[in-house]
C-alpha positions as CSV (number, residue, x, y, z in Angstrom):
1,X,110.3,55.8,51.6
2,X,106.5,55.6,51.6
3,X,104.2,57.3,54.0
4,X,103.7,54.3,56.3
5,X,107.5,53.8,56.7
6,X,107.9,57.5,57.4
7,X,105.3,57.4,60.2
8,X,106.8,54.2,61.5
9,X,110.2,55.8,61.8
10,X,109.0,59.0,63.2
11,X,107.2,57.1,66.1
12,X,109.8,54.4,66.1
13,X,109.0,52.7,69.3
14,X,105.3,53.1,69.3
15,X,104.7,51.4,66.0
16,X,107.6,49.0,65.6
17,X,106.2,45.9,67.2
18,X,108.8,43.9,65.3
19,X,107.9,45.6,62.1
20,X,104.4,44.1,62.1
21,X,102.4,47.3,62.4
22,X,100.7,48.7,59.3
23,X,100.2,52.5,59.4
24,X,98.5,54.3,56.5
25,X,96.7,57.6,56.3
26,X,97.5,58.6,59.9
27,X,96.5,62.2,60.2
28,X,98.1,63.2,63.4
29,X,100.9,61.7,65.4
30,X,102.7,63.2,68.4
31,X,105.7,61.6,70.0
32,X,108.8,59.9,68.9
33,X,112.3,59.6,70.4
34,X,112.9,63.4,70.1
35,X,110.4,63.8,73.0
36,X,112.4,61.4,75.2
37,X,112.3,62.5,78.8
38,X,109.8,65.4,78.4
39,X,107.1,65.7,81.1
40,X,103.5,65.4,80.1
41,X,104.1,63.4,77.0
42,X,101.1,62.5,74.8
43,X,100.9,59.7,72.2
44,X,98.1,60.6,69.8
45,X,96.9,58.7,66.7
46,X,93.4,59.8,65.6
47,X,92.5,57.8,62.5
48,X,94.3,55.5,60.1
49,X,95.0,51.8,59.6
50,X,96.8,50.4,62.6
51,X,96.5,46.7,63.2
52,X,98.9,46.1,66.1
53,X,100.5,48.4,68.6
54,X,102.3,48.5,71.9
55,X,104.8,45.6,71.6
56,X,107.5,47.6,73.4
57,X,105.5,49.7,76.0
58,X,107.9,48.2,78.7
59,X,110.8,50.3,77.6
60,X,110.8,52.8,80.4
61,X,113.5,55.1,79.1
62,X,111.1,56.0,76.3
63,X,107.6,55.5,77.9
64,X,108.4,56.2,81.5
65,X,106.9,59.7,81.4
66,X,103.9,59.2,79.1
67,X,100.9,60.7,80.8
68,X,98.3,60.3,78.1
69,X,97.6,57.9,75.2
70,X,94.9,58.7,72.7
71,X,94.2,56.1,70.0
72,X,90.9,56.7,68.3
73,X,89.0,55.8,65.1
74,X,91.4,52.9,64.4
75,X,88.9,50.2,63.1
76,X,91.7,47.6,62.5
77,X,93.1,47.9,66.0
78,X,91.8,44.7,67.6
79,X,94.6,44.1,70.2
80,X,96.7,46.3,72.4
81,X,99.3,44.7,74.6
82,X,99.7,45.3,78.3
83,X,100.4,48.9,79.3
84,X,100.5,48.2,83.0
85,X,104.2,49.2,83.2
86,X,103.3,52.8,82.3
87,X,103.1,54.0,85.9
88,X,102.8,57.7,85.0
89,X,99.9,57.1,82.6
90,X,96.9,59.1,83.8
91,X,94.6,59.1,80.8
92,X,93.8,56.5,78.1
93,X,91.5,57.0,75.2
94,X,90.7,54.0,73.0
95,X,87.4,55.3,71.4
96,X,86.0,53.8,68.1
97,X,88.6,51.1,67.6
98,X,87.6,47.4,67.3
99,X,88.9,46.1,70.6
100,X,87.3,43.1,72.1
101,X,89.2,43.3,75.4
102,X,91.2,46.0,77.2
103,X,94.9,45.7,77.6
104,X,96.2,45.2,81.2
105,X,96.1,48.7,82.7
106,X,98.2,50.5,85.3
107,X,96.6,51.0,88.7
108,X,97.4,54.7,88.6
109,X,95.2,55.4,85.6
110,X,92.7,58.2,86.4
111,X,90.6,58.4,83.2
112,X,89.6,55.6,80.8
113,X,87.6,56.2,77.7
114,X,86.9,53.1,75.5
115,X,83.6,53.9,73.9
116,X,82.2,52.2,70.7
117,X,84.3,49.1,70.7
118,X,83.3,45.4,71.1
119,X,84.3,45.0,74.7
120,X,82.3,42.5,76.8
121,X,84.1,42.8,80.1
122,X,86.7,45.0,81.9
123,X,86.9,42.9,85.0
124,X,90.3,41.5,84.1
125,X,91.9,44.7,83.0
126,X,93.9,45.2,86.2
127,X,96.3,42.6,87.4
128,X,97.5,42.0,90.9
129,X,96.3,43.6,94.1
130,X,95.9,47.2,95.2
131,X,93.6,50.1,94.9
132,X,92.6,51.2,91.4
133,X,92.8,55.0,91.1
134,X,90.3,55.3,88.2
135,X,88.0,58.4,88.7
136,X,86.2,58.5,85.3
137,X,85.3,55.7,83.0
138,X,83.5,55.9,79.6
139,X,82.6,52.5,78.1
140,X,79.5,53.5,76.1
141,X,78.5,51.5,73.1
142,X,80.2,48.2,74.0
143,X,78.9,44.7,74.5
144,X,78.6,44.8,78.3
145,X,75.5,43.0,79.6
146,X,75.9,44.1,83.2
147,X,77.9,46.6,85.3
148,X,81.4,45.1,85.6
149,X,82.1,43.5,89.0
150,X,85.3,45.4,89.5
151,X,83.4,48.8,89.3
152,X,81.3,47.7,92.3
153,X,84.2,46.3,94.3
154,X,86.4,47.7,97.0
155,X,89.4,48.2,94.7
156,X,87.7,51.0,92.7
157,X,86.7,53.3,95.5
158,X,87.9,56.5,93.7
159,X,85.5,56.1,90.8
160,X,83.2,59.2,90.6
161,X,81.7,59.2,87.1
162,X,80.8,56.4,84.7
163,X,79.3,56.4,81.2
164,X,77.7,53.0,80.5
165,X,74.9,53.9,78.1
166,X,74.6,52.2,74.8
167,X,75.4,48.8,76.3
168,X,73.0,46.0,77.1
169,X,72.8,46.9,80.7
170,X,69.3,47.2,82.2
171,X,68.3,50.7,83.5
172,X,67.3,49.4,86.9
173,X,70.7,47.8,87.4
174,X,72.4,51.1,86.4
175,X,70.3,53.1,88.9
176,X,71.0,50.6,91.7
177,X,74.7,50.7,90.9
178,X,74.7,54.5,90.9
179,X,73.0,54.7,94.3
180,X,74.9,52.0,96.1
181,X,78.4,53.1,94.9
182,X,77.6,56.9,94.9
183,X,78.7,57.2,91.3
184,X,77.4,59.8,88.9
185,X,76.0,58.3,85.6
186,X,76.3,60.6,82.7
């Protein structure tokens, strides 16, 4: 069994996606079915070749208690399917991947970090109605041309800190956004 198959089996549900995911050179993976039901579960993959992920996030018996997902330095990860069913997910890190859009996110998410991708909007990342619990967002180094509308709307009243530098947003727009919405810009 080669390394990619071993990793795929170890994190059976995370990587399966119908057997389409390619995983090579993954340095650190936490998770797998042996962690089933443990509170505070973290899925972590911090470098390697992963081209598709998350085909089975909806399986609540495995993912129901996941509180943090950290996927970073995955340059081939262009798509991540909806994770809106992960109601206990509090922190999501998608730094330095090659995402053009965010997956559909759960309303309960508290911290979002998606810096150094190719994301041009986050406005459609939350489906349905209801207040978004996001308190911290880091979307530095993306293709945003203005402050996302959703960050200025009534749905995101809990937001306290935002990192938007390294995008194509004008400084005066950032300052106005910070003052009007009482948000700290790092």
